[in-house]
C-alpha positions as CSV (number, residue, x, y, z in Angstrom):
1,X,-17.5,13.3,-18.6
2,X,-16.5,16.6,-19.3
3,X,-14.1,15.8,-16.4
4,X,-12.3,13.2,-18.6
5,X,-12.3,14.8,-21.6
6,X,-9.5,17.2,-20.4
7,X,-7.3,14.3,-19.1
8,X,-7.5,12.7,-22.4
9,X,-6.5,16.4,-23.9
10,X,-3.7,17.3,-22.2
11,X,-2.3,13.7,-21.3
12,X,1.1,12.6,-23.0
13,X,0.7,10.1,-26.3
14,X,2.0,7.3,-23.7
15,X,-0.4,8.2,-20.7
16,X,-2.2,6.0,-18.4
17,X,-5.1,6.5,-16.2
18,X,-6.0,4.5,-13.0
19,X,-9.7,5.1,-12.0
20,X,-10.7,3.6,-8.8
21,X,-14.5,3.2,-8.2
22,X,-16.6,0.9,-5.8
23,X,-19.1,-2.0,-7.7
24,X,-22.3,-0.1,-7.8
25,X,-20.8,2.1,-10.7
26,X,-17.5,0.1,-12.1
27,X,-19.9,-0.9,-15.5
28,X,-21.0,3.1,-16.2
29,X,-18.2,4.1,-15.6
30,X,-16.7,1.5,-18.0
31,X,-19.2,2.5,-20.9
32,X,-17.5,6.3,-19.8
33,X,-14.1,6.0,-20.3
34,X,-14.7,3.7,-24.0
35,X,-16.5,6.5,-24.9
36,X,-13.5,9.5,-24.5
37,X,-10.6,7.2,-24.3
38,X,-12.1,4.9,-26.5
39,X,-12.2,1.1,-26.5
40,X,-8.5,0.2,-27.5
41,X,-7.2,1.6,-24.6
42,X,-8.8,0.2,-22.3
43,X,-5.8,-1.8,-20.7
44,X,-7.0,-3.6,-17.6
45,X,-9.9,-3.9,-15.2
46,X,-8.4,-4.3,-11.5
47,X,-9.7,-6.0,-8.0
48,X,-8.4,-4.9,-5.1
49,X,-9.4,-6.5,-1.7
50,X,-9.4,-3.7,0.3
51,X,-11.6,-4.3,3.0
52,X,-10.9,-7.6,4.6
53,X,-14.5,-7.7,6.7
54,X,-16.6,-6.2,3.9
55,X,-18.9,-3.5,3.6
56,X,-22.0,-3.7,4.7
57,X,-23.7,-2.0,2.2
58,X,-25.2,-4.7,1.1
59,X,-27.7,-6.6,1.6
60,X,-27.0,-10.4,0.9
61,X,-23.4,-10.4,0.6
62,X,-20.4,-8.0,2.6
63,X,-18.4,-7.3,-0.4
64,X,-14.6,-6.6,0.3
65,X,-13.3,-5.3,-3.5
66,X,-13.0,-2.0,-5.6
67,X,-12.2,-2.1,-8.6
68,X,-9.3,-0.4,-11.0
69,X,-10.3,0.5,-14.3
70,X,-6.8,1.2,-16.3
71,X,-6.9,3.1,-19.5
72,X,-4.1,4.1,-21.7
73,X,-4.4,7.5,-23.5
74,X,-2.3,5.6,-27.3
75,X,-2.5,1.8,-27.1
76,X,-0.2,1.8,-29.1
77,X,2.5,4.0,-27.2
78,X,2.3,2.1,-23.9
79,X,5.6,0.0,-22.9
80,X,4.9,-1.3,-19.0
81,X,7.8,-2.8,-17.4
82,X,8.2,-5.4,-14.6
């Protein structure tokens, strides 16, 4: 968690962070990010199809995706264009 604190401290008020992680730790990372950035600054949990054949590390299923967590420093200052 200590690695995220400088990111939050030195980023701009309209800053956004995208963090890529696999399914093994996405829930733990979400808890840490909620503490550092605040639950209200959670923007999205994106699912990325990264490996069409799937990873062979799972005993029952071959997983083919990863997650990207998106947090803003201050959701009130966030502007998304698109």
